[in-house]
N, C-alpha and C positions, 0 to 999 in steps of 0.2 A: 069334820074335827080339824083342827090345825096340825100340823105336824109337830112332833114332839121326840125329844130322847128319851128312852130308857134307860139306857147305860150309855156314857159319852166317852168319847174316845178319852185315853190316857196319853200322858207325856210318854216318849219313845227315844231312848238311846240306843244307837247301833254303834256298833266298833265295824271299820271299815272291813269290808267283804261280807260281811253278814246281811241278814235280812231283816228289816223293821218290818212290824205288823201293827196297824192301826186297826182297830173295831170299834163299831158302834151296833145298839138295839135301839128301833124306832118304832113309831105308831102315828097314825093318822088316818083320816078316812074323807077321801080316797088315800091308798097307802101313798106316800109321799115317794119323788126322786130323790134318789140318794148320791150325791156328786162330790167325790174329791178333789181338792187343788193344792198346789202350793202357792203361797203368797197371792200376789194378784195376776197371776199367771191363768191362763184357760184351764179348764177343768180337765181332767184325766177321763178320757172315754172310751177307751178300749185297752185290751191287754197288749203288753209289749214284753220283750225279755226282760226289761227294767222294771216294770210297773206291773201288778195282779189287780184287779178288782174282782169280788165276787161276793156271793150271799150263801151263807150256810144254813141250811134249813134245819139242820139238827139244833145249832144254837140260835136260831132266830136273828141272825147279826149280819151286818156286812162290814168285810172285808178290804184294806188297802195295804196292799205290800210292796215293799221298794227292796230290789233284789241287787246283791252286790253293792251294798252301801259305801258311798266316798263321800270325799268333803264336799263335792258340789250337791250333794243330797241336803246337806245342812240347811234347815230353814223352818218356815211356820208353815205347818199344813192344816187344813181345814176342810170340814165337810159339811154339805148346805144340803138340807132337806125342804123340799118345796111341793106345795100341793096346789088346788084352788083356794084353799083358806089362807094361806100365808108362806112365808119362808123363814128357817130359822138356821143358822151356823154355830158351829163350835169350834 
């Protein structure tokens, strides 16, 4: 089963110094790999003081947080789902 979004990320606005939170729910078989990225930059792969990636089992959702937002964080963020049956990006 090709990867698909059950809920897509919403547009997020964030004031300087606050935390921006992006989230999505996905499906696919095998379960897709979920990757967050900004523009054409390489994907975020690990948690840092600035960026947090996690899966919430209770909500069955994947999240990406940007901590202490600043002007440098402005841009287009995407989430890509990938498994052996295909790739989809929002």
